[in-house]
N, C-alpha and C positions, 0 to 999 in steps of 0.2 A: 126154353125159359125155365129158370129155377124158381121154386116157390118156397117161401119161408116167412112165417109171421104175417101172412096175407100180402106179402110183397113179391111180385114177380120181377126177376131181373133177366133181361135179354141182352145178349152180346151181338153187336152188329160189327162185322169186320169185312164186309164186301162193299166195294165202291158203289155208290148209288142205291144201296139197299134200303135206305129210309123211304117210307111212303110219304106221299104228300101230307097225309094226316100227321105223321111223325114230325115232319118239318114244321107244320103249323103248331103242334104241341110244344116242340122244342123252342120255337120262336116265342110262344106264350110263356114258357118257363124262363127263358132269358129275360123277357120283359118284366116278369114278376121279380126276378133277382135285382134288376136295375131299379125298379120301383121301390124295392126294399132297401136300397142304399148300398148294395154290395158292389165292391170294386171288382167287376168281372170283365173289364175290357171295353165297356161301352158307357155312353153318357145318357142322361135323361133325354137329350135331344136326338139320340140315334133313332132313325126311322125303322119301322117294322120291315121295310124292304132291306135295310142294312143287316138286320138280325136274321132274316130269312136267307140272305146271300151268305152270311157266315155259316149257317147250318148246311146249305147246299155245297159250299166249298169244303167244309169238314167231311161231309158225306163222300165226296169224291176222293178223299185221301185215306179212307179206311182200307186196310189190308189185313192179311193174316197176322201181322205184327202190331199194327196200330189199330185200335178198336174203340168203340163207344159202348158203354153200358147204359141201358135204359131201365129205370125202375118204374114199374107200372102198378097202379092200384086200380082195381076194377077196369082194367084195360087202358086207362088213361096214363099218360106220361106224368109221373110224379117227381122224377129226379133223373140225373144223368152224371156221368163222368167220362172224360176222354183220356185214353192212354196213348201217347205218341212216342213210338220207338225211335231212337236216334238212328239215322241212316248212315252216318259216317263210320268208317271201318274201326276207328279207335273208340267208338262209343256204343257199339252194338249191344253191350251188356246193360245199357240204361234206357230209361223211358221217362217221359214227363207225365205227371199226373195233373190233368187240366180240367177246368170248368166243372168242378163238383158243385152241383146245384140241386136243391130240393125245393119244390114249390112251397110257398108260405102256408098253404092249407094242409100240407103234409109234413111239416117240420115237427121234430121231437117225437117221431114215431119209429125211429130206428132205421130210416131209409138211408141217411148219410153213411152210417157205419156199415150197413149192408153193402152199399156201393163201394166203399173203401175196401172192405174185406174181399169182396168178389174181384175188384180190380187188381188187388195185390196177388190174389190166388191165380187169376188168369195171366197176369204179366209173368209171374214166376213160371207157370206152365209153358209159356212161350219163350223161355230162356232169359228173361230179364232178371238181373240180380240186384239192380239198384233203381229205385224210383226217386224222383225229386219233384218239388213243387215250389211255387211262390204264392203267397197269399197276403192280401191287404185287408181281409175281412177279420175284424177284431176278435169276435168270439171264437173263430176257428184258430187264430193265432194264439190267443191267450189260454185256451184250455183244451180244445178238441183234438188237434193234430197230435200233440204230445201224448194224450191219453190213448191214441190209436197206435202208438209206437213210433211216431216220426221224431226225428232228431232235429232240433232247431239249430241252424247254422249262424244266422245273423240277419240283420235288417238294413235296408237302404232307405234313408229318409227321403221323402218327396219323390219317390220313384213312379208312382201311379196317381191317377185321380179317382176320386169317388164319382158316382154318376152326376153329382152336382158340380163337378169341376174342381173341387178342393183337392189339394195335394195330400197324399197319404203315404206312409212308409209301407214297404213290402218286405215280408219276412220269408226267408228261404228255409226249406226243410228237406231232409232225405230219409229214406227208409231202405235198409238192406233186406233183401228177400232171401 
């Protein structure tokens, strides 16, 4: 685990390496993001069992090339991001930057940028030269990702839904490493 500004960032890249407590904390983090109105792939009506199943499934897919970063504050999960490496031969140079979340009580403390920076560094160290992402979260789209060096490609209207079920545009970005 690396320490910086009171934030510990841990890399998980072994299938099933998340503890039961980590799964519980990540489920709580995902619920917090949903309750905050972030379009993160789930709805307000999604059950905690669905959220827990998501994390258990993601945990089973972690490898030396696809990994999860956990940001911890005082040992508690405060944020995360998933990097998923492309498995097909013609895309081995790229990976998707997914599910960047910071718990509402820890936002605006530098955790998001610490996760983004560490994810970019780790991906590059594993041979990734291109990261890409999509986001429907307005403040990330409108100011944050570009300030972190991501290039906006374009948006697709009505692509996803917010947790309340309303349709929202999704914006795509890339970052060369």
